[in-house]
Backbone as ProteinMPNN parsed JSONL, in Angstrom:
{"seq_chain_A": "MGEQFKWNPSNERVGQMLRQAVYMEDQVTLEHLVKQKPDLESKDETGATPLQIAASQSRPGMISWLVSHRADIGKVDAEGFSAPTWACVKGHRAAVSQLLTCRADAEAFCSSNGKSPLSLCAERGHKECIMELLDRRAAGIERPNRDGTLPLMCAAHHNETEVIAYLLSRNCQVNQTDGEGWKEACYGVVVVAQGRH", "coords_chain_A": {"N_chain_A": [[38.656, 21.669, 4.238], [38.502, 24.931, 3.216], [35.783, 26.868, 1.56], [35.767, 27.445, -2.035], [36.425, 30.388, -3.524], [34.267, 32.128, -5.64], [34.131, 34.072, -8.302], [31.572, 36.165, -9.376], [30.408, 38.53, -10.987], [27.893, 40.948, -11.856], [26.363, 41.479, -15.247], [26.148, 44.155, -15.78], [28.35, 45.199, -14.168], [30.467, 43.714, -15.207], [30.53, 44.903, -17.826], [31.079, 47.603, -17.169], [33.77, 47.201, -16.115], [35.006, 46.292, -18.41], [34.88, 48.477, -20.188], [36.404, 50.273, -18.636], [38.792, 48.978, -18.586], [39.551, 48.955, -21.264], [39.771, 51.801, -21.811], [41.926, 52.277, -19.988], [43.79, 50.694, -21.184], [44.345, 48.055, -20.282], [45.414, 45.226, -20.658], [45.701, 42.713, -19.255], [43.404, 42.671, -17.521], [41.314, 42.631, -19.508], [41.817, 40.105, -20.73], [41.113, 38.432, -18.595], [38.554, 39.268, -18.265], [37.379, 38.318, -20.587], [36.846, 35.552, -20.133], [34.442, 35.779, -18.961], [32.656, 36.106, -20.665], [31.918, 38.666, -21.86], [29.517, 41.371, -22.794], [30.297, 42.924, -25.52], [29.154, 45.099, -26.568], [28.28, 46.585, -24.581], [27.085, 49.609, -23.011], [28.143, 52.783, -21.852], [27.211, 55.708, -19.763], [26.825, 57.623, -21.646], [26.149, 56.258, -23.988], [28.288, 55.098, -25.137], [30.143, 52.474, -26.471], [32.804, 49.921, -25.868], [34.519, 49.682, -28.139], [34.043, 52.174, -29.334], [35.191, 53.89, -27.317], [37.732, 52.994, -27.358], [38.376, 53.865, -29.94], [37.97, 56.83, -29.77], [39.938, 57.428, -28.006], [42.155, 56.797, -29.395], [43.415, 53.958, -29.159], [45.247, 51.607, -30.218], [45.975, 48.903, -29.668], [43.714, 48.199, -28.187], [41.65, 48.433, -29.843], [42.275, 46.508, -31.847], [42.021, 44.143, -30.202], [39.41, 44.284, -29.459], [38.016, 44.135, -31.966], [39.025, 41.727, -32.939], [37.753, 40.094, -31.278], [35.151, 40.308, -32.219], [33.715, 42.671, -31.901], [31.143, 45.066, -32.705], [31.803, 47.306, -35.44], [30.147, 49.161, -36.589], [28.235, 49.947, -34.682], [26.388, 52.557, -32.977], [26.604, 55.265, -30.781], [24.762, 57.329, -28.407], [24.782, 59.803, -29.494], [24.887, 59.374, -32.246], [27.256, 58.558, -33.27], [29.67, 56.293, -34.535], [32.468, 54.041, -33.994], [34.42, 54.469, -35.975], [33.654, 57.207, -36.691], [34.02, 58.554, -34.277], [36.808, 58.278, -34.236], [37.428, 59.924, -36.387], [36.336, 62.388, -35.624], [37.931, 63.138, -33.473], [40.364, 63.241, -34.533], [42.211, 61.188, -34.983], [44.411, 59.775, -36.924], [45.62, 57.219, -37.187], [43.993, 55.347, -35.825], [41.746, 55.818, -37.528], [42.756, 54.699, -39.832], [43.303, 52.104, -39.003], [40.593, 51.203, -38.503], [39.441, 51.264, -40.832], [40.79, 49.375, -42.169], [39.819, 47.211, -41.039], [37.45, 47.078, -42.266], [35.547, 49.153, -41.835], [32.787, 51.348, -42.312], [33.179, 54.213, -43.794], [31.646, 55.978, -44.87], [29.1, 56.156, -43.592], [26.539, 58.069, -42.395], [26.282, 60.325, -39.633], [23.81, 59.934, -37.21], [22.767, 61.968, -35.674], [23.286, 64.277, -36.773], [23.438, 64.063, -39.481], [25.912, 64.215, -40.912], [28.782, 63.214, -42.774], [31.64, 61.229, -41.963], [33.975, 62.327, -43.21], [33.164, 65.088, -43.606], [32.94, 65.895, -40.864], [35.486, 65.625, -40.131], [36.493, 67.7, -41.865], [35.181, 70.037, -40.848], [36.479, 70.26, -38.297], [39.171, 70.541, -38.8], [40.868, 68.425, -39.251], [43.097, 67.525, -41.248], [44.914, 65.31, -41.624], [43.272, 63.146, -41.123], [41.347, 63.356, -43.126], [43.128, 63.016, -45.316], [43.728, 60.344, -44.931], [41.329, 59.099, -45.351], [40.603, 59.947, -47.891], [42.906, 58.956, -49.396], [42.769, 56.278, -49.007], [40.452, 55.758, -50.434], [37.914, 55.792, -49.138], [36.083, 57.473, -48.787], [33.839, 59.776, -50.203], [34.656, 62.655, -51.839], [33.035, 64.584, -52.837], [30.561, 63.931, -51.954], [27.442, 64.553, -50.639], [26.276, 65.781, -47.365], [23.375, 64.964, -45.311], [21.979, 67.267, -45.388], [22.603, 68.453, -47.641], [25.09, 69.869, -47.617], [28.649, 70.051, -48.375], [31.916, 68.592, -47.867], [33.894, 70.517, -48.307], [32.353, 72.84, -47.872], [31.73, 72.507, -45.268], [34.337, 72.897, -44.053], [34.783, 75.572, -44.859], [32.758, 76.858, -43.469], [33.73, 76.782, -40.959], [36.211, 78.049, -41.114], [38.484, 76.645, -41.711], [41.1, 76.87, -43.128], [43.48, 75.483, -43.991], [42.57, 72.956, -44.564], [40.673, 73.596, -46.457], [42.37, 74.428, -48.634], [43.745, 72.026, -49.032], [41.451, 70.185, -49.788], [40.82, 71.613, -52.21], [43.126, 71.216, -53.518], [42.896, 68.539, -54.116], [41.122, 68.481, -56.195], [38.58, 69.24, -55.558], [35.218, 70.016, -56.391], [34.097, 73.345, -56.888], [31.721, 75.976, -56.136], [29.365, 74.601, -55.911], [26.013, 73.827, -54.491], [24.218, 73.776, -51.497], [21.463, 72.238, -49.682], [19.93, 74.419, -49.125], [20.577, 76.259, -50.906], [22.936, 77.615, -50.527], [26.393, 78.273, -51.199], [29.948, 77.245, -51.082], [31.47, 79.512, -50.79], [29.783, 81.333, -49.712], [29.602, 80.367, -47.147], [32.027, 80.946, -46.221], [32.026, 83.729, -46.32], [30.175, 84.358, -44.303], [31.618, 83.381, -41.99], [33.743, 85.262, -42.033], [32.324, 87.685, -41.643], [31.262, 87.217, -39.099], [33.474, 87.161, -37.659], [34.189, 89.716, -37.445], [32.646, 91.022, -35.622]], "CA_chain_A": [[39.137, 22.643, 3.495], [37.509, 26.188, 3.022], [35.011, 27.008, 0.359], [36.558, 28.03, -3.072], [35.884, 31.622, -3.913], [33.818, 32.137, -7.025], [33.896, 35.473, -8.7], [30.41, 36.193, -10.307], [29.932, 39.874, -11.194], [26.772, 41.264, -12.67], [26.778, 41.891, -16.567], [26.624, 45.56, -15.803], [29.623, 45.388, -13.574], [31.515, 43.381, -16.261], [30.62, 45.875, -18.85], [31.892, 48.694, -16.633], [35.15, 46.806, -16.179], [35.477, 46.1, -19.695], [34.998, 49.808, -20.615], [37.545, 50.791, -17.952], [40.149, 48.259, -19.182], [39.779, 49.459, -22.586], [40.231, 53.129, -21.5], [43.245, 52.295, -19.254], [44.742, 49.799, -21.868], [44.628, 46.97, -19.321], [45.252, 43.948, -21.424], [45.52, 41.587, -18.373], [42.088, 42.579, -17.169], [40.706, 42.153, -20.698], [42.03, 38.607, -20.919], [40.374, 37.834, -17.467], [37.06, 39.511, -18.417], [36.854, 37.528, -21.639], [36.293, 34.354, -19.656], [33.097, 36.013, -18.331], [31.768, 36.307, -21.971], [31.248, 40.143, -21.664], [28.847, 42.063, -23.869], [31.353, 43.981, -26.102], [28.467, 46.294, -26.979], [27.82, 47.319, -23.293], [27.342, 51.016, -23.27], [28.225, 53.713, -20.695], [26.077, 56.487, -19.524], [26.723, 58.347, -22.966], [25.83, 55.277, -24.914], [29.568, 54.598, -25.962], [30.731, 51.023, -26.516], [34.136, 49.823, -25.601], [35.124, 50.048, -29.249], [33.977, 53.591, -29.403], [36.054, 54.423, -26.358], [39.042, 52.847, -27.911], [38.717, 54.663, -31.192], [37.985, 57.971, -29.388], [41.047, 57.618, -27.328], [43.278, 56.21, -30.161], [44.011, 52.951, -28.372], [45.29, 50.624, -31.244], [45.884, 47.713, -29.144], [42.313, 47.82, -27.717], [40.847, 48.415, -31.221], [42.618, 45.22, -32.399], [41.556, 43.199, -29.348], [37.869, 44.254, -29.576], [37.679, 43.757, -33.372], [39.278, 40.361, -32.922], [36.63, 39.454, -30.46], [33.836, 40.633, -32.914], [32.93, 44.0, -31.59], [30.459, 45.866, -33.899], [32.367, 48.522, -35.755], [29.131, 50.193, -36.997], [27.192, 50.456, -33.642], [26.474, 53.972, -32.776], [26.211, 55.834, -29.403], [23.553, 58.265, -28.184], [24.96, 60.999, -30.516], [24.833, 58.676, -33.52], [28.758, 58.221, -33.601], [30.256, 54.992, -34.489], [33.87, 54.029, -33.766], [35.12, 55.326, -37.056], [33.272, 58.504, -36.59], [34.849, 59.175, -33.104], [38.203, 58.484, -34.615], [37.535, 61.067, -37.253], [36.033, 63.551, -34.92], [39.06, 63.343, -32.493], [41.501, 63.593, -35.447], [43.178, 60.095, -34.75], [44.569, 59.085, -38.193], [46.084, 55.94, -36.977], [42.73, 54.733, -35.426], [40.99, 55.767, -38.71], [43.466, 53.669, -40.721], [42.971, 50.804, -38.426], [39.212, 50.733, -38.493], [39.177, 51.223, -42.308], [41.424, 47.977, -42.565], [38.759, 46.304, -40.422], [36.247, 47.242, -43.216], [34.795, 50.169, -41.295], [32.068, 52.101, -43.279], [33.57, 55.638, -43.582], [30.555, 56.752, -45.567], [27.908, 56.2, -42.876], [26.142, 59.38, -41.891], [26.034, 60.365, -38.034], [22.404, 59.877, -37.172], [22.182, 63.077, -34.962], [23.447, 65.569, -37.519], [23.536, 63.699, -40.926], [27.153, 64.551, -41.595], [29.727, 62.093, -43.041], [32.95, 61.33, -41.184], [34.796, 63.375, -43.943], [32.621, 66.363, -43.273], [33.165, 66.129, -39.488], [36.856, 66.027, -40.105], [36.762, 69.042, -42.509], [34.849, 71.149, -39.96], [37.376, 70.364, -37.273], [40.583, 70.835, -39.34], [41.718, 67.25, -39.124], [43.499, 67.273, -42.507], [45.587, 64.062, -41.638], [42.317, 62.08, -41.239], [40.968, 63.491, -44.437], [44.088, 62.462, -46.05], [43.627, 58.93, -44.826], [40.095, 58.68, -45.961], [40.767, 60.021, -49.428], [43.962, 57.996, -49.974], [42.216, 54.848, -49.066], [39.201, 55.769, -51.125], [36.975, 55.384, -48.234], [35.026, 58.555, -48.553], [33.697, 60.564, -51.354], [34.972, 64.156, -51.636], [31.625, 65.267, -53.386], [29.275, 63.277, -51.332], [26.848, 65.666, -49.704], [25.593, 65.367, -46.108], [21.848, 64.821, -45.588], [21.422, 68.714, -45.699], [23.156, 68.941, -49.038], [26.408, 70.525, -47.402], [29.689, 69.03, -48.744], [32.945, 68.733, -46.817], [34.392, 71.977, -48.638], [31.465, 73.838, -47.172], [31.961, 72.442, -43.732], [35.587, 73.488, -43.774], [34.678, 76.976, -45.032], [31.96, 77.298, -42.437], [34.598, 76.659, -39.697], [37.409, 78.729, -41.4], [39.503, 75.76, -41.731], [41.772, 77.228, -44.387], [44.305, 74.43, -44.41], [41.623, 71.901, -44.955], [39.982, 74.065, -47.758], [43.401, 74.42, -49.605], [43.869, 70.572, -49.437], [40.429, 69.685, -50.585], [40.879, 72.125, -53.583], [44.185, 70.587, -54.334], [42.251, 67.196, -54.657], [40.133, 68.858, -57.247], [37.249, 69.262, -55.07], [34.429, 71.134, -57.102], [33.597, 74.581, -56.215], [30.424, 76.617, -56.64], [28.325, 73.637, -55.649], [25.184, 74.495, -53.659], [23.705, 72.896, -50.504], [20.043, 72.153, -49.715], [19.308, 75.74, -48.971], [21.14, 77.195, -52.11], [24.209, 78.273, -50.191], [27.647, 77.718, -51.868], [31.047, 77.235, -50.025], [31.868, 81.056, -50.59], [28.729, 82.107, -48.71], [29.86, 79.947, -45.751], [33.204, 81.702, -45.79], [31.633, 85.152, -46.03], [29.606, 84.365, -42.909], [32.729, 83.264, -41.092], [34.455, 86.548, -42.08], [31.551, 88.56, -41.02], [31.104, 86.875, -37.564], [34.724, 87.474, -36.909], [34.444, 91.148, -37.366], [31.764, 91.497, -34.566]], "C_chain_A": [[38.001, 23.705, 3.364], [36.844, 26.044, 1.757], [36.005, 27.826, -0.712], [35.694, 29.269, -3.439], [35.566, 31.551, -5.32], [33.429, 33.681, -7.29], [32.668, 35.524, -9.684], [29.744, 37.613, -10.466], [28.605, 40.085, -12.006], [27.181, 41.644, -14.254], [27.102, 43.371, -16.544], [27.944, 45.875, -15.355], [30.639, 44.859, -14.61], [31.675, 44.313, -17.352], [31.367, 47.184, -18.427], [33.283, 48.533, -16.595], [35.74, 46.775, -17.439], [35.679, 47.455, -20.33], [36.341, 50.458, -20.138], [38.827, 50.181, -18.325], [40.567, 48.659, -20.48], [40.486, 50.927, -22.567], [41.673, 53.182, -20.896], [44.237, 51.179, -20.065], [45.23, 48.654, -20.965], [44.455, 45.692, -19.989], [45.037, 42.537, -20.441], [44.03, 41.451, -17.864], [40.987, 42.142, -18.326], [40.619, 40.654, -20.923], [41.225, 37.785, -19.741], [38.925, 38.066, -17.682], [36.481, 38.654, -19.714], [36.289, 36.141, -21.305], [34.691, 34.428, -19.203], [32.072, 36.247, -19.546], [31.074, 37.692, -21.869], [30.475, 40.515, -22.932], [29.834, 43.149, -24.362], [30.496, 45.074, -26.606], [27.814, 47.066, -25.834], [28.1, 48.845, -23.421], [27.459, 51.713, -21.758], [27.117, 54.592, -20.636], [25.919, 57.36, -20.727], [26.325, 57.564, -24.139], [27.056, 54.78, -25.677], [29.852, 53.231, -25.598], [32.249, 50.942, -26.204], [35.055, 50.142, -26.819], [35.214, 51.536, -29.591], [35.05, 54.373, -28.485], [37.464, 54.338, -26.946], [39.424, 53.76, -29.082], [38.833, 56.232, -30.703], [39.28, 58.501, -28.707], [42.4, 57.22, -28.071], [44.037, 55.159, -29.441], [44.118, 51.674, -29.366], [45.278, 49.205, -30.746], [44.444, 47.134, -28.646], [41.453, 47.748, -28.929], [41.054, 46.969, -31.666], [41.919, 44.166, -31.635], [40.025, 43.141, -29.554], [37.426, 43.666, -30.95], [37.978, 42.253, -33.459], [38.313, 39.487, -32.184], [35.266, 39.735, -31.043], [33.005, 41.694, -32.414], [32.432, 44.476, -32.769], [31.062, 47.054, -34.248], [31.284, 49.526, -36.046], [28.107, 50.654, -35.843], [27.506, 51.889, -33.292], [25.977, 54.298, -31.295], [24.95, 56.783, -29.357], [23.756, 59.444, -29.204], [24.929, 60.578, -31.889], [26.265, 58.425, -34.077], [29.068, 56.846, -33.525], [31.898, 55.143, -34.224], [34.676, 54.789, -34.73], [34.816, 56.796, -37.027], [34.054, 59.224, -35.55], [36.319, 59.141, -33.409], [38.44, 59.614, -35.58], [37.436, 62.409, -36.478], [37.183, 64.037, -34.021], [40.322, 63.466, -33.204], [42.654, 62.393, -35.216], [43.426, 59.164, -36.078], [44.802, 57.683, -38.033], [44.865, 54.995, -36.602], [41.815, 54.732, -36.694], [41.381, 54.682, -39.704], [43.104, 52.364, -40.291], [41.601, 50.311, -38.619], [38.913, 50.536, -40.094], [39.718, 49.774, -42.748], [40.548, 46.897, -42.005], [37.531, 46.437, -41.075], [35.223, 48.191, -42.513], [33.993, 50.957, -42.428], [32.215, 53.532, -42.924], [32.583, 56.5, -44.26], [29.226, 56.963, -44.741], [27.728, 57.569, -42.179], [25.897, 59.24, -40.259], [24.419, 60.664, -38.032], [21.892, 61.179, -36.583], [22.311, 64.288, -35.831], [23.492, 65.323, -39.079], [24.744, 64.117, -41.702], [27.957, 63.232, -41.784], [30.81, 62.308, -42.023], [33.898, 62.437, -41.88], [34.451, 64.773, -43.474], [32.97, 66.855, -41.847], [34.652, 66.445, -39.181], [37.228, 67.363, -40.666], [36.385, 70.095, -41.472], [35.67, 71.336, -38.684], [38.847, 70.538, -37.529], [41.302, 69.677, -39.27], [42.193, 66.616, -40.553], [44.117, 65.867, -42.654], [44.388, 62.987, -41.795], [41.649, 62.147, -42.542], [41.776, 62.897, -45.43], [43.933, 60.892, -46.149], [42.326, 58.42, -45.694], [40.039, 58.831, -47.365], [41.799, 59.003, -50.148], [43.499, 56.631, -50.119], [40.826, 54.679, -49.89], [38.023, 55.339, -50.291], [35.874, 56.344, -48.13], [35.036, 59.27, -49.999], [33.817, 62.115, -51.263], [33.787, 64.958, -51.995], [30.458, 64.662, -52.85], [28.763, 64.105, -50.468], [26.24, 64.936, -48.439], [24.143, 65.223, -46.431], [21.217, 66.219, -45.852], [21.965, 69.271, -46.944], [24.485, 69.547, -48.788], [27.539, 69.46, -47.959], [30.884, 69.447, -47.802], [33.684, 70.115, -47.062], [33.536, 73.029, -47.843], [31.685, 73.799, -45.666], [33.26, 72.989, -43.301], [35.378, 74.894, -43.874], [33.829, 77.518, -43.923], [32.856, 77.531, -41.083], [35.924, 77.386, -39.937], [38.471, 77.761, -41.28], [40.459, 75.828, -42.939], [42.818, 76.162, -44.907], [43.621, 73.224, -45.052], [40.927, 72.376, -46.409], [41.173, 73.984, -48.823], [43.703, 72.922, -50.046], [42.774, 69.994, -50.16], [40.437, 70.307, -51.98], [42.06, 71.493, -54.279], [43.863, 69.023, -54.682], [41.194, 67.371, -55.585], [38.738, 68.743, -56.823], [36.364, 70.435, -55.854], [34.103, 72.225, -56.283], [32.22, 75.133, -56.807], [29.249, 75.535, -56.655], [27.387, 74.325, -54.567], [24.506, 73.319, -52.644], [22.168, 72.816, -50.706], [19.226, 73.292, -49.626], [19.806, 76.704, -50.071], [22.277, 77.852, -51.716], [25.508, 77.412, -50.832], [28.827, 78.072, -50.785], [31.516, 78.781, -49.762], [30.995, 81.767, -49.554], [29.187, 81.662, -47.294], [31.195, 80.882, -45.224], [33.006, 83.157, -45.569], [31.043, 85.366, -44.751], [30.654, 84.3, -41.965], [33.477, 84.549, -40.889], [33.681, 87.524, -41.431], [31.341, 88.384, -39.626], [32.418, 87.245, -36.96], [34.959, 88.987, -36.795], [33.434, 91.791, -36.278], [32.292, 91.361, -33.287]], "O_chain_A": [[36.803, 23.422, 3.396], [37.229, 25.222, 0.925], [36.837, 28.659, -0.353], [34.479, 29.204, -3.626], [36.331, 31.051, -6.144], [32.616, 34.339, -6.64], [32.769, 34.939, -10.763], [28.589, 37.787, -10.076], [28.346, 39.236, -12.86], [28.309, 42.096, -14.454], [28.083, 43.839, -17.123], [28.657, 46.673, -15.965], [31.624, 45.553, -14.859], [32.79, 44.548, -17.816], [32.143, 47.764, -19.186], [34.036, 49.444, -16.939], [36.888, 47.185, -17.605], [36.683, 47.58, -21.032], [37.17, 51.008, -20.863], [39.858, 50.852, -18.368], [41.751, 48.715, -20.811], [41.53, 51.186, -23.165], [42.491, 54.024, -21.266], [45.327, 50.86, -19.591], [46.423, 48.353, -20.924], [43.382, 45.097, -19.888], [44.386, 41.546, -20.776], [43.479, 40.353, -17.78], [39.998, 41.449, -18.089], [39.587, 40.059, -21.236], [40.772, 36.658, -19.937], [38.104, 37.211, -17.348], [35.287, 38.371, -19.817], [35.43, 35.604, -22.005], [33.913, 33.479, -19.109], [30.883, 36.526, -19.388], [29.851, 37.82, -21.805], [30.769, 40.009, -24.016], [30.126, 44.129, -23.676], [31.089, 46.034, -27.099], [26.999, 47.974, -25.999], [29.164, 49.282, -23.861], [26.957, 51.25, -20.734], [26.121, 54.375, -21.325], [24.81, 57.88, -20.849], [26.165, 58.126, -25.223], [26.928, 54.132, -26.716], [29.788, 52.884, -24.418], [32.899, 51.982, -26.312], [36.129, 50.726, -26.681], [36.231, 52.065, -30.039], [35.667, 55.352, -28.904], [38.233, 55.294, -27.04], [40.521, 54.304, -29.205], [39.739, 56.9, -31.201], [39.665, 59.668, -28.772], [43.507, 57.283, -27.537], [45.203, 55.378, -29.11], [43.24, 50.811, -29.361], [44.62, 48.359, -31.351], [44.098, 45.953, -28.683], [40.525, 46.939, -28.937], [40.067, 46.256, -31.85], [41.259, 43.325, -32.245], [39.451, 42.077, -29.789], [36.555, 42.8, -31.016], [37.165, 41.548, -34.056], [38.122, 38.305, -32.47], [34.272, 39.415, -30.392], [31.776, 41.665, -32.471], [33.082, 44.387, -33.811], [30.934, 47.97, -33.436], [31.494, 50.705, -35.76], [27.295, 51.562, -36.015], [28.644, 52.358, -33.301], [25.081, 53.663, -30.738], [24.221, 56.895, -30.343], [22.752, 59.971, -29.683], [24.947, 61.464, -32.743], [26.416, 58.111, -35.257], [28.765, 56.209, -32.517], [32.472, 56.232, -34.256], [35.5, 55.634, -34.38], [35.707, 57.588, -37.333], [34.655, 60.274, -35.777], [37.048, 59.96, -32.849], [39.52, 60.204, -35.602], [38.228, 63.341, -36.615], [37.363, 65.242, -33.847], [41.333, 63.775, -32.574], [43.854, 62.664, -35.269], [42.841, 58.103, -36.295], [44.169, 56.918, -38.761], [44.822, 53.881, -37.123], [41.151, 53.721, -36.927], [40.592, 53.933, -40.28], [42.637, 51.544, -41.081], [41.404, 49.123, -38.877], [38.156, 49.643, -40.474], [39.12, 49.107, -43.592], [40.564, 45.766, -42.489], [36.53, 45.959, -40.543], [34.03, 47.932, -42.668], [34.602, 51.189, -43.472], [31.591, 54.062, -42.004], [32.714, 57.722, -44.203], [28.376, 57.78, -45.095], [28.612, 58.102, -41.509], [25.416, 58.239, -39.729], [23.892, 61.508, -38.757], [20.757, 61.559, -36.872], [21.55, 65.244, -35.676], [23.574, 66.272, -39.859], [24.701, 64.348, -42.91], [27.798, 62.279, -41.021], [30.913, 63.331, -41.346], [34.487, 63.296, -41.223], [35.303, 65.534, -43.015], [33.252, 68.034, -41.633], [35.052, 67.225, -38.317], [38.077, 68.085, -40.142], [37.192, 70.989, -41.218], [35.607, 72.387, -38.047], [39.656, 70.666, -36.61], [42.52, 69.847, -39.22], [41.825, 65.516, -40.966], [43.899, 65.241, -43.691], [44.547, 62.028, -42.551], [41.365, 61.089, -43.103], [41.249, 62.294, -46.365], [43.995, 60.272, -47.211], [42.351, 57.521, -46.535], [39.495, 57.973, -48.059], [41.584, 58.395, -51.196], [43.735, 55.918, -51.095], [40.222, 53.609, -49.961], [37.2, 54.555, -50.763], [34.856, 56.1, -47.482], [36.003, 59.321, -50.758], [33.008, 62.736, -50.574], [33.598, 66.02, -51.403], [29.363, 64.925, -53.347], [29.45, 64.477, -49.517], [25.807, 63.784, -48.446], [23.704, 65.327, -47.577], [20.136, 66.35, -46.426], [21.793, 70.45, -47.254], [25.116, 69.786, -49.818], [27.346, 68.244, -47.977], [30.85, 70.454, -47.095], [34.047, 70.784, -46.095], [34.064, 73.968, -47.246], [31.8, 74.794, -44.949], [33.313, 73.544, -42.203], [35.81, 75.542, -42.92], [34.146, 78.601, -43.433], [32.601, 78.431, -40.283], [36.753, 77.363, -39.028], [39.462, 78.151, -40.661], [40.564, 74.853, -43.684], [42.988, 75.992, -46.114], [44.13, 72.605, -45.986], [40.7, 71.58, -47.32], [40.9, 73.452, -49.899], [43.881, 72.625, -51.227], [43.045, 69.307, -51.145], [40.084, 69.595, -52.92], [42.02, 71.255, -55.486], [44.567, 68.393, -55.471], [40.387, 66.461, -55.776], [37.848, 68.262, -57.524], [36.762, 71.599, -55.919], [33.849, 72.086, -55.086], [31.742, 74.709, -57.86], [28.28, 75.676, -57.402], [27.816, 75.226, -53.845], [24.324, 72.156, -53.004], [21.64, 73.25, -51.729], [18.039, 73.289, -49.952], [19.424, 77.875, -50.083], [22.717, 78.702, -52.49], [25.576, 76.186, -50.922], [28.737, 78.908, -49.885], [31.877, 79.171, -48.652], [31.392, 82.594, -48.733], [29.167, 82.461, -46.358], [31.32, 81.388, -44.108], [33.693, 83.779, -44.759], [31.295, 86.38, -44.099], [30.654, 85.152, -41.077], [33.819, 84.916, -39.765], [34.265, 88.263, -40.638], [31.236, 89.393, -38.929], [32.451, 87.628, -35.79], [35.868, 89.43, -36.092], [33.441, 93.009, -36.101], [31.641, 91.727, -32.308]]}, "name": "protein", "num_of_chains": 1, "seq": "MGEQFKWNPSNERVGQMLRQAVYMEDQVTLEHLVKQKPDLESKDETGATPLQIAASQSRPGMISWLVSHRADIGKVDAEGFSAPTWACVKGHRAAVSQLLTCRADAEAFCSSNGKSPLSLCAERGHKECIMELLDRRAAGIERPNRDGTLPLMCAAHHNETEVIAYLLSRNCQVNQTDGEGWKEACYGVVVVAQGRH"}
């Protein structure tokens, strides 16, 4: 009888296959790879882990699979973004909700810019994600970023009027100042001035 074939890929190759399977939502490959005991924190060239990829692409089945296999929800990539941060940045409310259910820390600052996920949502106009964070009491509406800016200021700076209106409807305080003494109205004036040039 002939020799039995034994598949023995390198750890790096298993990591690549794992990330690709998550991106493609390939459950069959994931179940095969789990026998190889893959490193669930293996990173791609941008520093993204499989869970961060699943969150940024809003892949609920992959998020569930990875979390059930103990992927680190708080792990950050080269930009300092965790899986919950990526879900917020991309505006994927379902992924935000799923990660919060898995006890994700929605108050963790992004290490590269010192902003909270709530502020990152505010400056990108992701009202649905903001609603999820606030409804679940996972984020503080008045919690400042490391530079002293608040979610309302971030929304004003990027002229996200729908988010501004929503934050105000949630009794967000106005006339607060950031670390440089700017108020949210100042951010709005800068946006208007820039639009006229």
